[in-house]
Backbone as CSV, one residue per row, in Angstrom:
resi,resn,N_x,N_y,N_z,CA_x,CA_y,CA_z,C_x,C_y,C_z
1,MET,65.122,-23.613,-66.933,65.574,-24.093,-68.185,66.430,-23.017,-68.865
2,LYS,67.446,-23.479,-69.465,68.392,-22.591,-70.100,68.056,-22.422,-71.582
3,LEU,68.100,-21.209,-72.061,67.870,-20.951,-73.474,69.173,-21.115,-74.248
4,ILE,69.076,-21.762,-75.384,70.261,-21.952,-76.228,70.334,-20.763,-77.177
5,ASN,71.501,-20.202,-77.214,71.711,-19.048,-78.074,71.976,-19.536,-79.500
6,ARG,71.012,-19.389,-80.376,71.156,-19.794,-81.776,71.385,-18.544,-82.602
7,ARG,72.588,-18.375,-82.926,72.953,-17.228,-83.712,73.093,-17.652,-85.162
8,GLY,72.511,-16.911,-86.115,72.605,-17.216,-87.547,73.781,-16.486,-88.183
9,PHE,73.864,-16.667,-89.462,74.923,-15.979,-90.205,74.500,-14.548,-90.465
10,THR,75.469,-13.689,-90.493,75.171,-12.292,-90.817,75.079,-12.162,-92.341
11,VAL,74.512,-11.058,-92.780,74.372,-10.804,-94.208,75.751,-10.720,-94.859
12,LEU,76.710,-10.133,-94.176,78.066,-10.011,-94.710,78.698,-11.391,-94.907
13,GLU,78.525,-12.286,-93.949,79.073,-13.645,-94.070,78.422,-14.386,-95.239
14,LEU,77.131,-14.211,-95.419,76.434,-14.848,-96.539,76.922,-14.294,-97.884
15,LEU,77.122,-13.004,-97.979,77.606,-12.403,-99.227,79.019,-12.865,-99.561
16,ILE,79.875,-12.958,-98.561,81.249,-13.420,-98.797,81.249,-14.876,-99.254
17,SER,80.466,-15.714,-98.610,80.434,-17.127,-99.006,79.792,-17.287,-100.397
18,LEU,78.808,-16.456,-100.705,78.197,-16.480,-102.034,79.202,-16.042,-103.108
19,ALA,79.970,-15.023,-102.834,80.995,-14.559,-103.784,82.058,-15.641,-103.976
20,PHE,82.484,-16.277,-102.905,83.482,-17.352,-102.998,82.937,-18.531,-103.817
21,ALA,81.695,-18.919,-103.583,81.089,-20.023,-104.329,80.949,-19.657,-105.812
22,SER,80.565,-18.409,-106.095,80.441,-17.965,-107.487,81.788,-18.005,-108.198
23,LEU,82.830,-17.574,-107.525,84.172,-17.604,-108.101,84.614,-19.044,-108.372
24,LEU,84.338,-19.932,-107.468,84.683,-21.344,-107.629,83.916,-21.959,-108.804
25,ILE,82.635,-21.663,-108.913,81.823,-22.178,-110.033,82.319,-21.603,-111.355
26,LEU,82.694,-20.333,-111.385,83.224,-19.712,-112.593,84.516,-20.397,-113.044
27,MET,85.409,-20.672,-112.123,86.673,-21.335,-112.470,86.421,-22.753,-112.989
28,ILE,85.532,-23.478,-112.359,85.238,-24.843,-112.789,84.563,-24.840,-114.165
29,SER,83.623,-23.916,-114.393,82.941,-23.880,-115.689,83.892,-23.447,-116.805
30,THR,84.827,-22.547,-116.521,85.826,-22.150,-117.517,86.698,-23.336,-117.899
31,LEU,87.142,-24.087,-116.927,87.948,-25.279,-117.188,87.141,-26.300,-117.995
32,PHE,85.890,-26.480,-117.642,85.026,-27.416,-118.361,84.841,-26.986,-119.820
33,LEU,84.570,-25.694,-120.061,84.382,-25.197,-121.426,85.659,-25.301,-122.250
34,MET,86.805,-25.056,-121.626,88.072,-25.216,-122.349,88.273,-26.669,-122.765
35,ASN,87.934,-27.596,-121.901,88.068,-29.014,-122.238,87.090,-29.428,-123.332
36,VAL,85.874,-28.914,-123.289,84.890,-29.231,-124.328,85.350,-28.680,-125.672
37,ASN,85.857,-27.448,-125.696,86.357,-26.853,-126.941,87.551,-27.635,-127.483
38,SER,88.433,-28.041,-126.608,89.596,-28.833,-127.024,89.147,-30.174,-127.589
39,TYR,88.189,-30.802,-126.941,87.670,-32.084,-127.427,87.029,-31.916,-128.808
40,ASN,86.218,-30.870,-128.982,85.560,-30.629,-130.272,86.582,-30.378,-131.374
41,ARG,87.628,-29.610,-131.071,88.671,-29.349,-132.062,89.373,-30.648,-132.451
42,GLU,89.736,-31.446,-131.480,90.419,-32.711,-131.776,89.507,-33.673,-132.524
43,ASP,88.224,-33.628,-132.236,87.271,-34.461,-132.958,87.218,-34.068,-134.434
44,ILE,87.226,-32.762,-134.707,87.230,-32.285,-136.093,88.536,-32.660,-136.784
45,VAL,89.661,-32.510,-136.096,90.955,-32.878,-136.679,90.978,-34.364,-137.022
46,LEU,90.451,-35.200,-136.139,90.402,-36.639,-136.415,89.507,-36.948,-137.612
47,GLU,88.397,-36.246,-137.723,87.504,-36.456,-138.859,88.173,-36.039,-140.171
48,LEU,88.859,-34.896,-140.151,89.578,-34.454,-141.341,90.706,-35.425,-141.688
49,GLN,91.384,-35.914,-140.663,92.459,-36.877,-140.879,91.916,-38.155,-141.519
50,TYR,90.771,-38.601,-141.060,90.141,-39.793,-141.626,89.826,-39.582,-143.113
51,HIS,89.180,-38.463,-143.436,88.810,-38.193,-144.825,90.057,-38.022,-145.708
52,GLY,91.075,-37.362,-145.187,92.324,-37.216,-145.929,92.986,-38.552,-146.198
53,GLN,92.980,-39.430,-145.202,93.582,-40.757,-145.370,92.800,-41.593,-146.378
54,VAL,91.485,-41.478,-146.362,90.666,-42.215,-147.334,91.011,-41.770,-148.760
55,VAL,91.117,-40.466,-148.976,91.450,-39.943,-150.302,92.819,-40.458,-150.741
56,LEU,93.809,-40.335,-149.857,95.163,-40.775,-150.219,95.219,-42.284,-150.460
57,ASN,94.473,-43.063,-149.670,94.454,-44.512,-149.878,93.831,-44.874,-151.223
58,TYR,92.712,-44.230,-151.566,92.083,-44.499,-152.862,93.031,-44.160,-153.999
59,PHE,93.649,-42.990,-153.912,94.606,-42.605,-154.943,95.745,-43.618,-155.015
60,SER,96.365,-43.904,-153.896,97.535,-44.786,-153.878,97.214,-46.171,-154.412
61,ASP,96.143,-46.760,-153.928,95.791,-48.125,-154.329,95.503,-48.239,-155.817
62,ARG,94.855,-47.241,-156.392,94.450,-47.339,-157.789,95.479,-46.747,-158.757
63,VAL,96.165,-45.696,-158.335,97.123,-45.038,-159.210,98.394,-45.868,-159.364
64,MET,98.786,-46.587,-158.340,99.983,-47.431,-158.434,99.896,-48.407,-159.600
65,GLU,98.703,-48.922,-159.853,98.508,-49.907,-160.916,98.273,-49.266,-162.279
66,ALA,98.268,-47.937,-162.318,97.958,-47.230,-163.567,99.146,-47.236,-164.527
67,GLU,98.815,-47.083,-165.799,99.835,-46.940,-166.841,100.187,-45.467,-167.033
68,GLY,99.267,-44.611,-166.680,99.489,-43.177,-166.823,98.179,-42.425,-166.779
69,ILE,98.272,-41.148,-167.050,97.107,-40.263,-166.993,96.529,-40.096,-168.392
70,VAL,95.214,-40.271,-168.517,94.511,-40.101,-169.784,94.020,-38.662,-169.928
71,GLU,93.477,-38.133,-168.837,92.909,-36.782,-168.862,93.059,-36.167,-167.484
72,ILE,93.357,-34.876,-167.452,93.424,-34.158,-166.178,92.898,-32.740,-166.399
73,ILE,91.909,-32.373,-165.603,91.230,-31.078,-165.719,91.427,-30.323,-164.401
74,ASP,91.851,-29.052,-164.501,92.008,-28.263,-163.286,90.692,-27.570,-162.918
75,ILE,90.705,-26.836,-161.827,89.455,-26.228,-161.328,88.893,-25.166,-162.260
76,ASN,89.702,-24.707,-163.227,89.229,-23.735,-164.209,88.749,-24.409,-165.492
77,ASN,88.542,-25.729,-165.438,88.108,-26.538,-166.584,89.103,-26.510,-167.745
78,ILE,90.379,-26.397,-167.430,91.428,-26.392,-168.450,92.105,-27.759,-168.467
79,ASP,92.227,-28.337,-169.670,92.937,-29.607,-169.826,94.409,-29.355,-169.528
80,SER,94.938,-30.042,-168.533,96.299,-29.783,-168.057,97.241,-30.948,-168.302
81,LEU,96.940,-31.803,-169.246,97.751,-32.992,-169.511,99.182,-32.636,-169.890
82,ASN,99.387,-31.540,-170.576,100.731,-31.141,-171.000,101.396,-30.154,-170.043
83,LYS,100.786,-29.927,-168.903,101.335,-29.001,-167.923,102.409,-29.709,-167.102
84,ASP,103.480,-28.994,-166.757,104.573,-29.607,-165.993,104.705,-29.036,-164.582
85,SER,103.645,-28.405,-164.105,103.652,-27.872,-162.743,102.373,-28.301,-162.035
86,GLU,102.278,-27.966,-160.762,101.125,-28.420,-159.983,99.831,-27.762,-160.432
87,ILE,98.743,-28.485,-160.221,97.414,-27.961,-160.550,96.460,-28.274,-159.404
88,LYS,95.415,-27.469,-159.300,94.304,-27.791,-158.403,93.336,-28.643,-159.191
89,LEU,93.103,-29.821,-158.705,92.366,-30.846,-159.441,90.857,-30.632,-159.416
90,LYS,90.269,-30.825,-160.571,88.816,-30.967,-160.671,88.503,-32.418,-161.040
91,LYS,89.247,-32.942,-162.054,88.978,-34.303,-162.507,90.255,-34.888,-163.096
92,VAL,90.491,-36.174,-162.807,91.622,-36.878,-163.408,91.192,-38.299,-163.750
93,ILE,91.659,-38.785,-164.896,91.374,-40.154,-165.325,92.705,-40.861,-165.570
94,PHE,92.860,-42.030,-164.940,94.062,-42.842,-165.101,93.716,-44.084,-165.917
95,ARG,94.626,-44.465,-166.830,94.454,-45.704,-167.586,95.073,-46.836,-166.772
96,THR,94.291,-47.895,-166.599,94.778,-49.084,-165.905,94.711,-50.266,-166.854
97,ASN,95.231,-51.411,-166.408,95.230,-52.612,-167.245,93.820,-53.034,-167.638
98,ASP,92.895,-52.966,-166.710,91.540,-53.455,-166.973,90.626,-52.404,-167.593
99,ASN,90.823,-51.136,-167.316,89.972,-50.104,-167.886,90.532,-48.735,-167.521
100,GLY,90.071,-48.196,-166.442,90.525,-46.889,-165.997,89.820,-46.494,-164.718
101,VAL,90.349,-45.467,-164.058,89.722,-44.945,-162.837,89.603,-43.432,-162.958
102,ILE,88.520,-42.928,-162.404,88.219,-41.496,-162.456,88.144,-40.976,-161.021
103,PHE,88.806,-39.854,-160.778,88.689,-39.148,-159.510,88.218,-37.739,-159.814
104,GLU,87.293,-37.248,-158.986,86.707,-35.937,-159.265,86.367,-35.213,-157.969
105,VAL,86.730,-33.935,-157.921,86.332,-33.059,-156.820,85.160,-32.244,-157.330
106,LYS,84.033,-32.389,-156.650,82.825,-31.679,-157.095,82.641,-30.405,-156.264
107,PRO,81.836,-29.464,-156.756,81.714,-28.151,-156.112,81.262,-28.170,-154.655
108,ASN,80.635,-29.214,-154.206,80.153,-29.273,-152.821,81.224,-29.794,-151.858
109,ASN,82.517,-29.681,-152.246,83.662,-30.109,-151.429,83.655,-31.598,-151.148
110,LYS,83.137,-32.363,-152.068,83.120,-33.822,-151.931,84.022,-34.423,-152.996
111,PHE,84.584,-35.571,-152.680,85.501,-36.270,-153.565,84.825,-37.548,-154.040
112,PHE,84.856,-37.776,-155.360,84.163,-38.909,-155.951,85.133,-39.806,-156.720
113,TYR,84.734,-41.076,-156.838,85.509,-42.089,-157.546,84.600,-42.792,-158.546
114,GLY,85.179,-43.188,-159.683,84.427,-43.952,-160.668,85.366,-44.808,-161.490
115,GLU,84.795,-45.666,-162.315,85.598,-46.527,-163.166,85.308,-46.224,-164.623
116,GLY,86.327,-46.407,-165.463,86.206,-46.148,-166.888,87.236,-45.135,-167.325
117,ILE,87.269,-44.867,-168.636,88.196,-43.858,-169.147,87.456,-42.648,-169.711
118,ALA,86.178,-42.567,-169.426,85.378,-41.409,-169.835,84.209,-41.278,-168.862
119,GLY,83.602,-40.128,-168.853,82.430,-39.928,-168.017,82.775,-39.218,-166.722
120,SER,81.954,-39.493,-165.735,82.080,-38.801,-164.457,82.144,-39.810,-163.316
121,ALA,82.796,-39.424,-162.236,82.858,-40.256,-161.037,81.537,-40.154,-160.290
122,LYS,81.055,-41.282,-159.773,79.731,-41.288,-159.147,79.720,-41.747,-157.687
123,THR,80.778,-42.391,-157.223,80.811,-42.910,-155.860,81.502,-41.914,-154.934
124,GLU,80.740,-41.406,-153.951,81.316,-40.442,-153.018,82.282,-41.141,-152.065
125,ILE,83.441,-40.533,-151.898,84.475,-41.121,-151.040,84.705,-40.296,-149.786
126,ALA,84.807,-38.967,-149.931,85.190,-38.139,-148.785,84.538,-36.758,-148.865
127,ASP,84.462,-36.120,-147.703,83.924,-34.764,-147.562,85.032,-33.801,-147.159
128,TYR,84.662,-32.542,-147.046,85.504,-31.466,-146.517,86.737,-31.180,-147.369
129,ILE,86.694,-31.514,-148.654,87.832,-31.289,-149.535,87.871,-29.819,-149.942
130,GLU,88.875,-29.130,-149.493,89.066,-27.741,-149.913,89.734,-27.726,-151.284
131,SER,90.751,-28.564,-151.456,91.396,-28.708,-152.758,92.272,-29.954,-152.759
132,ILE,92.509,-30.466,-153.958,93.484,-31.534,-154.159,94.464,-31.013,-155.192
133,ILE,95.723,-31.021,-154.832,96.759,-30.507,-155.709,97.590,-31.684,-156.212
134,LEU,97.735,-31.766,-157.539,98.551,-32.815,-158.163,99.772,-32.173,-158.800
135,LYS,100.891,-32.879,-158.697,102.142,-32.414,-159.283,102.809,-33.601,-159.966
136,PRO,103.235,-33.448,-161.222,103.871,-34.576,-161.909,105.259,-34.868,-161.335
137,LEU,105.612,-36.148,-161.341,106.935,-36.570,-160.878,107.642,-37.300,-161.999
138,PRO,108.915,-37.141,-162.175,109.792,-36.177,-161.509,109.526,-34.754,-162.000
139,SER,110.070,-33.781,-161.281,109.887,-32.374,-161.663,110.403,-32.152,-163.068
140,GLY,109.720,-31.329,-163.808,110.120,-31.024,-165.171,109.352,-31.815,-166.216
141,LYS,108.761,-32.937,-165.843,107.948,-33.706,-166.784,106.511,-33.211,-166.711
142,ASN,105.797,-33.359,-167.828,104.376,-33.009,-167.802,103.576,-34.227,-167.340
143,PHE,102.293,-34.034,-167.113,101.455,-35.124,-166.599,101.382,-36.292,-167.574
144,LEU,101.430,-36.022,-168.869,101.351,-37.081,-169.871,102.559,-38.022,-169.799
145,ASP,103.737,-37.478,-169.550,104.968,-38.271,-169.518,105.433,-38.610,-168.106
146,ALA,104.706,-38.199,-167.091,105.139,-38.372,-165.702,105.251,-39.840,-165.322
147,ASP,106.178,-40.119,-164.411,106.348,-41.468,-163.860,105.491,-41.677,-162.620
148,GLY,104.937,-40.590,-162.115,104.098,-40.638,-160.927,103.548,-39.258,-160.630
149,ILE,102.873,-39.153,-159.499,102.318,-37.862,-159.100,102.499,-37.661,-157.605
150,GLU,102.588,-36.400,-157.237,102.554,-36.021,-155.828,101.157,-35.485,-155.559
151,ILE,100.516,-36.007,-154.515,99.137,-35.652,-154.199,99.118,-34.907,-152.868
152,THR,98.517,-33.737,-152.846,98.322,-32.988,-151.609,96.832,-32.755,-151.440
153,VAL,96.295,-33.208,-150.317,94.872,-33.059,-150.021,94.723,-32.008,-148.929
154,ASN,93.985,-30.950,-149.222,93.698,-29.887,-148.254,92.239,-30.001,-147.846
155,LEU,92.011,-30.127,-146.541,90.657,-30.278,-146.022,90.354,-29.153,-145.042
156,SER,89.069,-28.827,-144.924,88.678,-27.747,-144.028,87.282,-27.999,-143.474
157,LYS,87.162,-27.759,-142.177,85.856,-27.843,-141.515,85.864,-26.882,-140.334
158,ARG,84.886,-26.008,-140.280,84.729,-25.039,-139.185,86.028,-24.297,-138.867
159,ASN,86.638,-23.726,-139.879,87.869,-22.933,-139.747,89.075,-23.733,-139.265
160,ILE,88.989,-25.037,-139.313,90.140,-25.887,-139.002,90.576,-26.516,-140.312
161,THR,91.837,-26.342,-140.661,92.341,-26.891,-141.913,93.458,-27.886,-141.642
162,GLU,93.506,-28.889,-142.468,94.535,-29.923,-142.400,95.009,-30.204,-143.814
163,SER,96.239,-30.627,-143.935,96.806,-30.941,-145.240,97.613,-32.233,-145.138
164,TYR,97.438,-33.117,-146.122,98.132,-34.403,-146.151,98.654,-34.637,-147.558
165,ASN,99.818,-35.268,-147.675,100.331,-35.519,-149.025,101.097,-36.835,-149.095
166,THR,101.252,-37.295,-150.329,102.000,-38.519,-150.605,102.468,-38.479,-152.051
167,LYS,103.409,-39.343,-152.352,103.891,-39.502,-153.720,103.573,-40.915,-154.165
168,VAL,103.067,-41.033,-155.401,102.709,-42.337,-155.950,103.331,-42.450,-157.340
169,PHE,104.000,-43.576,-157.604,104.603,-43.818,-158.913,103.826,-44.913,-159.627
170,PHE,103.711,-44.769,-160.959,102.977,-45.722,-161.776,103.825,-46.977,-161.939
171,ARG,103.314,-48.123,-161.534,104.033,-49.392,-161.667,104.019,-49.914,-163.102
172,ASN,102.952,-49.633,-163.820,102.772,-50.194,-165.157,103.025,-49.188,-166.272
173,LYS,103.801,-48.165,-165.992,104.112,-47.150,-166.997,104.863,-47.799,-168.164
174,LYS,104.423,-47.501,-169.377,105.073,-48.100,-170.558,105.904,-47.094,-171.280
């Protein structure tokens, strides 16, 4: 009977194949982590985009029907109704045909909406608000006499920032 020569792998061959497999796993895991990070970043951008669009839609839908601004307070609690340059918004109240609308940025980076011409906004609309900047339109007019406003919404989440803006003119300005 003939003996079959069963030769195994040498230690050197095993080490080389182990190093090659480790390198292959490292490359695949790096590619996987890059894709996961990219997905997470895009997910945050989409979330910020959603919240920014909600804010701009609320402003646009309600401000278009407004007659003008009743009260506007900046982040330093200063009444800015007679100001003719941009401000960082804390609270604004618009007069409408039926009553009024209130928009407010609260300290927890949340944006709120309410109805009336006095008081505080109570309905939460959006998160991640870093700031909302309002500017009277046309340039040179103050908020009291403005024909509209330019709205810039700055949002931030996990060191990712996005900014969105629009211009809205008062349809019922008298």
